[in-house]
KEKE-3310 file (N, C-alpha, C; in steps of 0.2 Angstrom, whole numbers, plus 5000, padded with zeros to 4 digits):
npx = (4749:4760:4761:4772:4788:4797:4811:4826:4839:4853:4863:4878:4879:4886:4886:4879:4865:4863:4866:4856:4845:4846:4844:4830:4825:4828:4819:4807:4804:4796:4795:4805:4816:4833:4842:4854:4870:4879:4895:4908:4919:4928:4926:4927:4923:4910:4903:4904:4896:4883:4881:4880:4868:4858:4860:4862:4861:4870:4885:4894:4909:4913:4926:4939:4952:4949:4942:4948:4951:4938:4932:4940:4936:4922:4921:4927:4919:4907:4910:4913:4900:4893:4886:4882:4893:4889:4889:4902:4907:4917:4920:4915:4907:4901:4893:4884:4878:4872:4863:4854:4848:4836:4818:4801:4791:4801:4814:4827:4838:4847:4860:4872:4885:4888:4891:4894:4883:4875:4874:4871:4858:4851:4852:4844:4831:4829:4827:4815:4812:4807:4814:4822:4828:4842:4853:4856:4863:4861:4849:4853:4864:4860:4847:4835:4837:4836:4823:4815:4818:4811:4796:4780:4780:4790:4802:4806:4809:4823:4825:4824:4819:4813:4805:4796:4790:4784:4775:4767:4761:4752:4737:4736:4733:4744:4741:4737:4748:4758:4771:4786:4793:4809:4817:4831:4843:4853:4866:4882:4887:4878:4873:4886:4899:4907:4921:4922:4922:4934:4944:4940:4940:4941:4936:4928:4919:4912:4904:4889:4874:4862:4860:4867:4879:4888:4905:4906:4892:4890:4899:4895:4883:4887:4892:4881:4880:4874:4860:4858:4860:4849:4838:4839:4837:4824:4818:4818:4812:4799:4795:4796:4801:4816:4814:4802:4805:4808:4820:4822:4829:4828:4832:4828:4825:4813:4801:4801:4800:4789:4773:4767:4751:4740:4730:4735:4737:4747:4755:4763:4776:4780:4791:4801:4819:4825:4831:4825:4811:4810:4817:4809:4797:4799:4803:4792:4781:4765:4762:4762:4773:4770:4775:4787:4796:4799:4785:4781:4779:4767:4763:4773:4781:4787:4797:4797:4807:4810:4820:4828:4840:4857:4863:4874:4885:4884:4885:4881:4869:4863:4873:4870:4857:4859:4867:4858:4848:4856:4859:4864:4873:4879:4876:4882:4895:4896:4893:4904:4915:4913:4914:4927:4933:4929:4936:4949:4949:4948:4961:4969:4972:4964:4954:4939:4930:4935:4929:4916:4921:4929:4920:4913:4923:4926:4914:4914:4924:4928:4931:4924:4915:4899:4885:4875:4857:4857:4869:4868:4871:4885:4889:4887:4895:4907:4908:4908:4921:4929:4927:4932:4946:4948:4946:4956:4967:4965:4966:4979:4985:4982:4989:5002)
npy = (4559:4555:4539:4535:4538:4554:4558:4563:4575:4579:4592:4596:4587:4582:4593:4603:4605:4596:4583:4583:4583:4570:4563:4566:4560:4546:4544:4546:4538:4538:4551:4554:4547:4545:4550:4556:4562:4577:4581:4589:4583:4582:4573:4558:4546:4549:4551:4538:4532:4538:4534:4520:4520:4526:4523:4531:4534:4542:4551:4565:4573:4589:4595:4591:4586:4579:4568:4555:4549:4549:4540:4528:4525:4524:4514:4503:4501:4498:4486:4478:4477:4471:4478:4488:4502:4520:4529:4539:4556:4572:4589:4606:4608:4596:4595:4605:4599:4588:4594:4598:4586:4580:4581:4587:4585:4580:4583:4595:4598:4611:4613:4619:4629:4646:4657:4648:4640:4646:4643:4629:4631:4638:4628:4618:4624:4626:4613:4610:4604:4604:4616:4615:4626:4629:4637:4652:4661:4660:4667:4680:4684:4681:4686:4693:4686:4673:4672:4675:4664:4654:4644:4649:4645:4636:4637:4633:4638:4632:4636:4643:4655:4660:4649:4650:4663:4659:4650:4658:4666:4659:4658:4672:4687:4696:4710:4712:4712:4721:4722:4712:4703:4698:4687:4687:4678:4685:4681:4675:4687:4696:4711:4716:4728:4738:4739:4729:4718:4718:4710:4697:4679:4666:4654:4659:4665:4655:4650:4648:4652:4645:4638:4624:4625:4626:4632:4644:4650:4650:4660:4671:4673:4677:4690:4696:4696:4685:4687:4699:4694:4686:4695:4701:4690:4687:4698:4694:4681:4684:4695:4709:4725:4730:4739:4735:4725:4720:4718:4710:4706:4691:4682:4669:4661:4655:4661:4661:4670:4683:4690:4705:4712:4723:4727:4728:4717:4703:4689:4675:4662:4649:4638:4625:4628:4620:4613:4603:4606:4615:4609:4597:4603:4609:4598:4589:4597:4599:4593:4588:4582:4570:4570:4575:4584:4589:4598:4615:4616:4623:4622:4624:4636:4651:4663:4675:4686:4702:4713:4728:4728:4732:4742:4750:4743:4731:4733:4726:4723:4735:4739:4729:4732:4745:4741:4732:4741:4749:4739:4732:4721:4724:4716:4704:4708:4711:4699:4691:4698:4696:4682:4680:4688:4681:4669:4675:4679:4667:4663:4671:4683:4694:4704:4701:4712:4717:4710:4715:4728:4726:4722:4734:4742:4736:4738:4752:4755:4764:4759:4748:4736:4736:4726:4724:4720:4714:4708:4696:4680:4680:4693:4695:4686:4691:4703:4697:4690:4701:4708:4698:4699:4712:4712:4703:4711:4722:4715:4711:4723:4728:4720:4723)
npz = (5485:5471:5465:5458:5460:5458:5448:5454:5454:5464:5468:5476:5486:5497:5506:5519:5517:5507:5513:5523:5514:5508:5520:5522:5511:5513:5524:5518:5505:5494:5489:5479:5468:5468:5455:5451:5458:5462:5468:5478:5480:5491:5501:5500:5507:5512:5500:5495:5505:5502:5489:5490:5498:5490:5477:5464:5446:5440:5444:5448:5450:5455:5456:5446:5450:5461:5457:5454:5466:5472:5463:5465:5478:5478:5468:5474:5485:5479:5472:5483:5488:5478:5468:5454:5450:5449:5434:5431:5430:5428:5433:5430:5419:5418:5429:5426:5415:5421:5429:5419:5415:5417:5416:5414:5428:5436:5448:5452:5464:5469:5479:5479:5485:5482:5468:5457:5456:5447:5433:5433:5438:5428:5418:5424:5424:5410:5407:5411:5423:5440:5451:5465:5475:5484:5482:5484:5478:5464:5461:5466:5459:5446:5444:5435:5424:5428:5433:5422:5414:5420:5422:5429:5446:5445:5452:5468:5484:5494:5509:5525:5527:5515:5511:5522:5519:5506:5510:5519:5510:5503:5495:5495:5486:5475:5476:5488:5497:5508:5513:5515:5529:5533:5544:5555:5564:5570:5571:5578:5584:5588:5595:5598:5596:5583:5587:5595:5587:5580:5581:5579:5576:5564:5570:5579:5571:5565:5575:5576:5583:5581:5569:5560:5548:5532:5530:5522:5522:5535:5540:5532:5538:5550:5547:5542:5528:5523:5526:5518:5505:5505:5506:5493:5485:5489:5483:5469:5469:5474:5467:5471:5475:5484:5494:5500:5507:5523:5536:5552:5568:5575:5588:5593:5582:5578:5572:5555:5544:5539:5532:5529:5527:5517:5524:5537:5544:5549:5543:5550:5548:5558:5567:5575:5573:5560:5546:5538:5537:5527:5516:5515:5512:5499:5491:5492:5488:5481:5493:5511:5522:5534:5550:5548:5555:5572:5580:5586:5604:5612:5625:5633:5642:5633:5625:5612:5604:5595:5586:5579:5566:5568:5558:5557:5563:5556:5541:5529:5523:5519:5510:5500:5496:5490:5479:5473:5469:5460:5449:5434:5436:5448:5459:5456:5457:5470:5477:5472:5477:5490:5492:5489:5499:5511:5509:5510:5523:5531:5527:5534:5529:5529:5540:5550:5550:5539:5528:5524:5522:5511:5501:5499:5494:5482:5475:5475:5466:5452:5440:5438:5428:5419:5417:5404:5399:5387:5387:5394:5402:5400:5401:5415:5421:5417:5424:5437:5436:5435:5447:5456:5453:5456:5470:5474:5471:5480:5492:5492:5492:5505:5513:5509)
capx = (4756:4761:4764:4778:4793:4800:4818:4830:4846:4855:4869:4880:4876:4889:4886:4874:4858:4863:4866:4849:4840:4846:4841:4823:4823:4828:4813:4801:4807:4791:4795:4809:4822:4839:4845:4861:4873:4885:4899:4914:4924:4933:4924:4925:4920:4903:4901:4903:4890:4877:4880:4877:4862:4853:4861:4861:4864:4876:4889:4898:4914:4914:4933:4942:4958:4947:4938:4951:4950:4931:4931:4942:4932:4916:4922:4929:4913:4902:4912:4912:4893:4891:4882:4886:4894:4886:4893:4906:4910:4920:4921:4910:4902:4897:4888:4878:4875:4868:4857:4849:4847:4829:4812:4795:4789:4807:4816:4834:4839:4853:4862:4879:4887:4892:4889:4895:4877:4870:4874:4866:4851:4848:4851:4838:4825:4828:4825:4808:4811:4806:4820:4822:4834:4845:4858:4853:4867:4858:4845:4856:4868:4857:4842:4829:4839:4834:4816:4812:4819:4807:4789:4777:4780:4795:4807:4803:4815:4825:4828:4819:4815:4809:4800:4791:4786:4780:4769:4762:4758:4747:4730:4736:4734:4749:4739:4735:4754:4761:4778:4789:4798:4813:4820:4838:4845:4858:4872:4886:4890:4873:4874:4893:4901:4912:4927:4922:4923:4940:4949:4936:4944:4937:4933:4922:4914:4909:4900:4883:4870:4856:4860:4873:4879:4895:4909:4904:4886:4890:4903:4890:4878:4890:4893:4875:4880:4869:4854:4858:4858:4842:4834:4839:4834:4817:4816:4817:4808:4792:4794:4795:4807:4820:4811:4796:4807:4812:4824:4822:4833:4824:4837:4826:4824:4806:4797:4806:4798:4782:4771:4762:4746:4738:4725:4739:4738:4754:4755:4770:4777:4784:4793:4808:4824:4826:4830:4821:4805:4811:4819:4803:4792:4801:4803:4785:4776:4761:4760:4765:4776:4768:4780:4794:4800:4795:4782:4782:4775:4764:4761:4779:4782:4792:4796:4800:4809:4812:4824:4830:4846:4862:4866:4881:4890:4883:4882:4881:4862:4863:4877:4867:4851:4861:4869:4852:4845:4860:4858:4870:4878:4882:4876:4887:4901:4895:4894:4910:4919:4912:4917:4935:4934:4928:4942:4955:4948:4950:4968:4972:4974:4959:4950:4932:4927:4938:4925:4911:4925:4931:4914:4911:4928:4925:4908:4915:4929:4925:4932:4919:4911:4892:4882:4868:4853:4859:4875:4866:4875:4892:4890:4887:4902:4913:4908:4911:4928:4933:4926:4937:4953:4949:4946:4963:4972:4964:4968:4986:4988:4981:4995:5008)
capy = (4559:4551:4532:4534:4543:4558:4557:4569:4576:4583:4596:4598:4581:4581:4598:4603:4604:4590:4577:4583:4581:4563:4560:4566:4555:4540:4543:4547:4536:4539:4557:4554:4542:4549:4549:4559:4566:4580:4582:4593:4577:4582:4568:4552:4541:4551:4550:4531:4530:4540:4530:4514:4520:4529:4520:4535:4531:4546:4554:4570:4576:4595:4596:4586:4583:4574:4563:4549:4547:4547:4534:4522:4524:4522:4508:4498:4499:4495:4480:4474:4476:4468:4483:4492:4509:4525:4532:4545:4562:4577:4596:4611:4607:4590:4597:4609:4594:4584:4598:4598:4580:4578:4584:4589:4580:4578:4588:4596:4602:4614:4615:4621:4635:4651:4659:4643:4637:4649:4639:4623:4633:4639:4622:4614:4627:4624:4606:4609:4601:4608:4618:4616:4631:4631:4641:4659:4666:4660:4673:4686:4685:4680:4690:4692:4681:4667:4672:4675:4657:4650:4645:4651:4640:4631:4638:4632:4640:4628:4641:4643:4662:4660:4644:4653:4668:4656:4647:4663:4670:4654:4661:4679:4690:4701:4717:4712:4711:4727:4721:4705:4704:4693:4687:4685:4676:4690:4677:4675:4693:4701:4716:4718:4735:4737:4738:4722:4714:4720:4704:4691:4674:4662:4650:4663:4667:4649:4647:4651:4650:4642:4634:4621:4626:4626:4638:4651:4652:4652:4666:4676:4674:4681:4697:4697:4696:4680:4691:4703:4690:4684:4701:4702:4684:4688:4703:4691:4676:4686:4700:4715:4730:4729:4743:4732:4719:4722:4713:4710:4701:4687:4677:4662:4658:4652:4664:4661:4676:4685:4694:4710:4713:4730:4729:4729:4711:4700:4681:4672:4655:4647:4631:4625:4629:4613:4614:4598:4609:4619:4603:4593:4607:4610:4591:4586:4601:4603:4588:4589:4575:4569:4569:4577:4587:4591:4605:4619:4614:4629:4621:4626:4644:4653:4670:4677:4693:4705:4719:4730:4727:4737:4742:4753:4738:4726:4737:4722:4723:4742:4739:4725:4736:4750:4737:4730:4747:4751:4735:4732:4716:4726:4711:4699:4710:4711:4692:4688:4701:4693:4675:4681:4690:4675:4665:4678:4679:4661:4662:4676:4689:4699:4704:4700:4718:4718:4707:4720:4734:4724:4722:4741:4745:4734:4741:4759:4756:4767:4755:4742:4736:4735:4721:4726:4715:4711:4704:4690:4677:4681:4699:4694:4682:4696:4707:4693:4689:4708:4709:4694:4701:4718:4710:4700:4717:4726:4711:4711:4730:4729:4716:4726)
capz = (5482:5466:5467:5454:5463:5453:5448:5458:5454:5469:5467:5482:5490:5503:5510:5524:5514:5503:5517:5526:5509:5508:5526:5521:5506:5516:5528:5513:5498:5489:5486:5473:5467:5466:5448:5450:5463:5461:5474:5477:5480:5496:5506:5496:5511:5513:5494:5495:5509:5498:5483:5492:5501:5486:5470:5458:5440:5438:5449:5445:5454:5452:5456:5442:5453:5466:5454:5454:5473:5473:5459:5468:5484:5476:5464:5479:5489:5475:5471:5489:5489:5472:5464:5449:5451:5444:5428:5434:5426:5432:5430:5430:5413:5419:5434:5422:5411:5425:5431:5414:5412:5419:5413:5417:5433:5440:5453:5453:5470:5469:5485:5478:5488:5478:5461:5453:5455:5442:5426:5434:5439:5421:5414:5426:5422:5403:5406:5413:5429:5446:5454:5472:5475:5490:5480:5484:5473:5457:5460:5468:5453:5439:5444:5430:5419:5431:5434:5416:5412:5424:5422:5435:5451:5444:5457:5475:5488:5500:5513:5530:5526:5509:5512:5526:5515:5501:5514:5521:5504:5500:5495:5496:5480:5475:5477:5495:5501:5509:5513:5518:5534:5534:5551:5556:5571:5572:5571:5585:5586:5589:5601:5598:5593:5578:5590:5598:5581:5576:5582:5578:5573:5560:5574:5583:5566:5564:5581:5575:5589:5580:5563:5558:5540:5530:5531:5519:5524:5542:5540:5529:5543:5555:5544:5539:5521:5521:5526:5513:5499:5506:5504:5486:5483:5490:5477:5463:5471:5475:5463:5475:5476:5490:5500:5503:5511:5529:5540:5559:5571:5580:5590:5594:5575:5578:5566:5550:5541:5539:5527:5531:5521:5516:5530:5543:5548:5547:5543:5551:5548:5564:5568:5578:5568:5557:5538:5535:5535:5520:5511:5513:5508:5492:5488:5492:5486:5487:5499:5517:5525:5540:5555:5546:5561:5578:5580:5592:5609:5615:5632:5636:5642:5629:5623:5605:5604:5589:5587:5573:5564:5569:5552:5558:5565:5551:5535:5523:5520:5516:5504:5495:5494:5485:5473:5469:5465:5454:5444:5430:5438:5454:5464:5455:5460:5478:5479:5470:5482:5497:5491:5489:5506:5515:5508:5513:5531:5533:5526:5538:5525:5530:5546:5550:5548:5532:5523:5521:5519:5504:5496:5498:5490:5475:5472:5474:5461:5446:5434:5438:5422:5420:5413:5401:5398:5381:5388:5397:5407:5399:5404:5422:5422:5416:5430:5442:5436:5436:5454:5460:5452:5460:5477:5475:5471:5486:5498:5492:5494:5512:5516:5507)
cpx = (4756:4764:4771:4783:4796:4807:4821:4837:4848:4862:4871:4878:4879:4889:4880:4867:4858:4862:4859:4844:4840:4843:4833:4821:4823:4822:4807:4803:4802:4791:4799:4814:4828:4842:4852:4863:4879:4888:4905:4920:4929:4932:4922:4922:4912:4900:4899:4896:4883:4876:4877:4870:4857:4854:4859:4864:4870:4879:4894:4902:4915:4922:4937:4948:4956:4943:4941:4950:4943:4930:4933:4938:4926:4916:4923:4923:4908:4903:4911:4904:4889:4885:4886:4887:4891:4891:4896:4909:4913:4920:4914:4905:4898:4892:4882:4874:4870:4862:4852:4847:4840:4824:4806:4793:4795:4809:4824:4834:4846:4855:4870:4879:4890:4889:4890:4888:4873:4869:4870:4859:4848:4847:4845:4832:4824:4826:4818:4807:4810:4813:4819:4828:4836:4851:4856:4857:4865:4854:4848:4860:4864:4851:4836:4831:4836:4826:4812:4813:4814:4800:4786:4777:4785:4800:4804:4810:4816:4829:4822:4815:4810:4804:4794:4787:4781:4774:4764:4759:4753:4740:4730:4737:4740:4747:4737:4742:4757:4769:4780:4793:4802:4817:4827:4839:4850:4865:4876:4888:4884:4874:4881:4894:4906:4919:4928:4923:4929:4944:4945:4940:4939:4933:4927:4917:4909:4904:4893:4878:4864:4857:4867:4874:4886:4898:4907:4898:4886:4894:4898:4885:4881:4891:4886:4874:4874:4862:4853:4857:4851:4837:4834:4836:4826:4814:4814:4812:4800:4791:4792:4801:4810:4817:4805:4798:4811:4815:4823:4825:4828:4828:4834:4825:4818:4802:4802:4805:4791:4780:4766:4757:4744:4733:4728:4740:4744:4753:4762:4770:4782:4785:4800:4813:4827:4825:4826:4814:4805:4813:4812:4797:4793:4800:4796:4780:4771:4759:4764:4767:4774:4774:4787:4799:4796:4791:4783:4777:4773:4762:4767:4779:4788:4791:4800:4801:4811:4815:4826:4838:4851:4866:4873:4886:4890:4880:4881:4874:4861:4867:4873:4861:4853:4863:4863:4849:4849:4859:4865:4875:4881:4882:4880:4894:4901:4896:4901:4916:4919:4915:4924:4937:4934:4934:4948:4955:4950:4958:4972:4975:4969:4955:4943:4929:4929:4933:4920:4915:4927:4926:4913:4916:4928:4920:4910:4920:4926:4926:4928:4915:4903:4890:4875:4864:4855:4865:4874:4871:4883:4894:4891:4893:4908:4913:4911:4918:4932:4933:4931:4944:4954:4950:4953:4968:4971:4967:4976:4989:4987:4987:5002:5011)
cpy = (4554:4544:4531:4540:4547:4556:4564:4569:4581:4586:4598:4593:4580:4587:4598:4601:4598:4584:4577:4581:4573:4560:4560:4561:4548:4538:4542:4545:4537:4546:4557:4549:4546:4546:4551:4563:4570:4582:4586:4588:4577:4576:4561:4546:4543:4550:4543:4529:4532:4536:4523:4514:4522:4526:4525:4532:4535:4550:4559:4573:4583:4597:4590:4582:4579:4568:4556:4545:4545:4541:4528:4520:4521:4515:4502:4496:4496:4488:4475:4472:4473:4472:4486:4499:4514:4527:4539:4550:4567:4584:4600:4610:4601:4591:4601:4603:4589:4587:4598:4592:4577:4582:4586:4583:4578:4584:4589:4600:4605:4617:4617:4628:4640:4652:4653:4639:4640:4645:4633:4625:4634:4633:4618:4617:4626:4617:4605:4606:4606:4610:4619:4620:4632:4636:4648:4663:4665:4666:4680:4688:4686:4684:4688:4687:4674:4667:4672:4668:4652:4650:4647:4644:4635:4631:4638:4633:4634:4632:4643:4650:4662:4655:4647:4658:4664:4653:4652:4667:4665:4657:4668:4682:4695:4708:4717:4712:4719:4726:4714:4707:4697:4693:4685:4683:4682:4687:4677:4681:4698:4705:4718:4725:4733:4736:4731:4716:4714:4713:4697:4686:4670:4657:4653:4664:4661:4646:4650:4648:4646:4636:4630:4621:4626:4632:4644:4654:4654:4659:4672:4677:4678:4689:4700:4698:4691:4683:4696:4700:4688:4689:4701:4695:4684:4693:4699:4685:4678:4693:4707:4719:4729:4733:4741:4725:4721:4717:4715:4705:4698:4681:4670:4658:4653:4654:4665:4667:4677:4689:4699:4712:4721:4732:4729:4723:4707:4692:4679:4665:4653:4640:4631:4625:4622:4614:4608:4601:4612:4613:4599:4597:4608:4603:4588:4590:4599:4599:4591:4582:4574:4567:4571:4580:4589:4598:4609:4616:4621:4628:4623:4633:4646:4660:4671:4684:4696:4712:4722:4728:4733:4738:4747:4748:4733:4730:4732:4722:4730:4742:4735:4729:4741:4746:4735:4735:4749:4746:4734:4727:4718:4720:4705:4701:4710:4703:4689:4691:4697:4686:4675:4683:4685:4671:4668:4679:4673:4659:4667:4682:4695:4699:4703:4706:4720:4715:4712:4726:4732:4724:4729:4744:4743:4737:4748:4760:4759:4763:4749:4742:4735:4730:4723:4720:4711:4706:4697:4687:4679:4688:4699:4691:4686:4701:4704:4692:4696:4709:4704:4696:4708:4717:4707:4706:4721:4722:4712:4718:4731:4725:4719:4731)
cpz = (5477:5468:5463:5457:5457:5453:5451:5456:5460:5468:5474:5487:5496:5508:5515:5522:5510:5507:5521:5521:5508:5514:5525:5516:5509:5520:5523:5506:5493:5486:5479:5473:5464:5460:5447:5456:5460:5467:5473:5477:5486:5502:5503:5500:5511:5506:5493:5499:5505:5492:5485:5494:5496:5479:5464:5452:5438:5444:5446:5451:5451:5451:5452:5446:5459:5463:5455:5461:5474:5469:5462:5474:5483:5472:5469:5483:5485:5473:5477:5490:5483:5469:5459:5451:5447:5439:5431:5429:5431:5429:5431:5425:5414:5424:5430:5418:5415:5427:5425:5411:5413:5414:5417:5422:5438:5444:5452:5459:5470:5476:5485:5482:5483:5471:5456:5452:5450:5436:5427:5435:5432:5417:5417:5424:5414:5402:5407:5419:5435:5449:5461:5474:5482:5489:5479:5479:5466:5456:5461:5462:5447:5439:5439:5425:5421:5431:5427:5412:5415:5422:5429:5440:5450:5449:5464:5479:5493:5505:5518:5529:5520:5508:5516:5522:5510:5504:5516:5516:5501:5500:5495:5489:5481:5478:5485:5500:5501:5509:5516:5524:5535:5540:5550:5563:5574:5572:5578:5588:5587:5596:5602:5594:5588:5582:5593:5593:5578:5576:5582:5574:5569:5564:5577:5577:5564:5569:5581:5581:5588:5575:5562:5550:5538:5531:5529:5521:5531:5543:5537:5534:5549:5553:5542:5532:5519:5521:5520:5506:5499:5504:5496:5482:5483:5484:5471:5464:5471:5472:5466:5475:5483:5496:5503:5506:5517:5532:5548:5562:5576:5582:5591:5587:5575:5572:5561:5545:5541:5533:5530:5526:5522:5521:5537:5547:5545:5548:5544:5551:5554:5565:5571:5572:5566:5549:5535:5533:5528:5515:5510:5510:5501:5488:5487:5489:5481:5493:5505:5520:5532:5545:5553:5551:5566:5578:5586:5598:5613:5622:5636:5636:5637:5627:5616:5605:5597:5590:5580:5572:5565:5563:5552:5559:5559:5545:5529:5519:5516:5510:5498:5492:5489:5479:5469:5465:5459:5448:5440:5432:5445:5459:5463:5457:5467:5480:5478:5475:5488:5497:5492:5496:5511:5515:5511:5520:5534:5532:5530:5535:5525:5537:5545:5547:5541:5526:5520:5519:5512:5499:5495:5493:5483:5472:5471:5468:5454:5439:5433:5432:5424:5415:5410:5400:5392:5382:5391:5402:5406:5402:5412:5425:5421:5422:5436:5442:5437:5444:5458:5459:5456:5468:5479:5476:5478:5492:5498:5494:5501:5516:5514:5511)
residu = (MET:SER:THR:THR:PRO:ARG:ARG:LEU:VAL:LEU:LEU:GLY:ALA:THR:GLY:SER:ILE:GLY:THR:GLN:SER:LEU:GLU:VAL:LEU:THR:ARG:TYR:PRO:ASP:ILE:ALA:ARG:VAL:SER:GLY:LEU:ALA:VAL:GLY:GLY:SER:ARG:PRO:GLU:LEU:VAL:THR:GLU:GLN:VAL:LEU:ALA:HIS:ARG:PRO:GLU:HIS:LEU:VAL:VAL:ALA:ALA:PRO:GLU:ARG:ALA:GLU:ALA:VAL:GLU:ARG:ALA:VAL:GLY:ALA:ALA:CYS:ALA:ALA:ALA:HIS:VAL:ALA:PRO:PRO:ALA:LEU:ASP:ALA:GLY:ALA:GLU:ALA:VAL:VAL:ALA:LEU:ALA:GLY:SER:LEU:GLY:ASP:GLY:ASP:VAL:VAL:LEU:ASN:ALA:VAL:THR:GLY:SER:VAL:GLY:LEU:LEU:PRO:THR:LEU:ALA:ALA:LEU:ALA:SER:GLY:ALA:ARG:LEU:ALA:LEU:ALA:ASN:LYS:GLU:SER:LEU:VAL:VAL:GLY:GLY:SER:LEU:VAL:THR:GLU:ALA:ALA:ARG:PRO:GLY:GLN:ILE:LEU:PRO:VAL:ASP:SER:GLU:HIS:THR:ALA:ILE:ALA:GLN:ALA:LEU:ALA:GLY:VAL:ARG:PRO:ASP:GLN:VAL:ASP:HIS:LEU:VAL:VAL:THR:ALA:SER:GLY:GLY:PRO:PHE:ARG:GLY:ARG:THR:ARG:ASP:GLN:LEU:ALA:ALA:VAL:THR:PRO:GLU:GLN:ALA:LEU:ALA:HIS:PRO:THR:TRP:ALA:MET:GLY:ARG:VAL:ILE:THR:THR:ASN:SER:ALA:THR:LEU:VAL:ASN:LYS:ALA:LEU:GLU:VAL:ILE:GLU:ALA:CYS:PHE:GLN:PHE:ASP:LEU:PRO:GLU:ASP:ARG:ILE:GLU:VAL:VAL:VAL:HIS:PRO:GLN:SER:ILE:VAL:HIS:SER:MET:VAL:THR:LEU:VAL:ASP:GLY:SER:THR:ILE:ALA:GLN:ALA:SER:PRO:PRO:ASP:MET:ARG:HIS:ALA:ILE:GLY:TRP:ALA:LEU:ALA:HIS:PRO:GLU:LYS:LEU:SER:GLY:LEU:ALA:ARG:PRO:LEU:ASP:PHE:ARG:GLN:ALA:GLN:SER:TRP:THR:PHE:GLU:PRO:VAL:ASP:GLU:GLN:THR:PHE:PRO:ALA:ILE:GLY:ILE:ALA:ARG:ALA:ALA:HIS:ARG:GLU:GLY:GLY:GLY:ALA:MET:ALA:ALA:TYR:ASN:ALA:ALA:ASN:GLU:GLU:ALA:VAL:ASP:ALA:PHE:PHE:ALA:GLY:HIS:LEU:SER:PHE:LEU:GLY:ILE:THR:GLU:LEU:ILE:ARG:ALA:VAL:LEU:ALA:ASP:PRO:ARG:ARG:PRO:ARG:ALA:GLU:ARG:ALA:ASP:GLY:VAL:ASP:GLY:LEU:LEU:HIS:VAL:GLU:ALA:TRP:ALA:ARG:GLU:ALA:ALA:HIS:ALA:LEU:ILE:ALA:ALA:ARG:GLU:GLY)
# end
């Protein structure tokens, strides 16, 4: 490993992936030196702790209305510790600028949730820095715009499934791959019928059996929208059509994904469910961090099970496959509708089953605009804005 740590910009520092990434860096300080942090701003105390522990030169608060509270908290803590505070900026444009502030040999870890991560992803790629990508929406919404902006190997996934696939593909030629198998825990409602899901509450949706994640991703895991997004992400990350990416329910979350080769053999990556594996893999690549997380203990009796997805009860994956085949920004509409649906579910304006019903309804609207390749990012953002407005109108009509 290099004796000179890379510079690192971490977007979404106070989220689940962001906090775990900083924990990894605390244990392995030779991986990278934190140059900048971007935060939402809702947790000033945590931001203060991160600033004191990692001493970034730059701090960006994505929500301008929260910047003053963060600045006060960070400023007071730095003064008490007799250290200089980081340069602070605020707003979405400042996040994009921070993402593009590094260069070759450095790393941007995009752990922002949602499609707001797209523009920072493109800025990071344009800078030449390695992109450790935990923001799956960048590829889901941006698709080929993102992959065409990247050099070979510039994007490294920070995701248990896609990291597993990348490791399983090491040394495998593209023509040797038959298909990918993405595993899913099944979420908290595995085995339930649609009737049993009709009265699901937000609290129940957040009770994931395996992973500790933020509100949006945990809810997406409960609806299987998260798995749908991962299928589309894999299409672009590994340059395969969606019909060569299968999904299988694996409740133990030990086998994180698999690659089946043309000779009928399958390579699986297995480890206890711990996001530090994926984070450490992307940050230290191509090195391995000794003792990063506990390994499996094969001396202990254990069983791993696999079962098909119930796509009648959980239609999100099928809807996403159809949107991906259609193209023209359909996945941008899918993702935007889902983000609005999740917010409405937590606000009490939409049922749990209504989340995927709303996505389907937005995609089925004959007025939905298409984004052509020549439209670029602006075209995708136009489709996304339309989808959010359409989702709001449908939610209001359901309540009326």
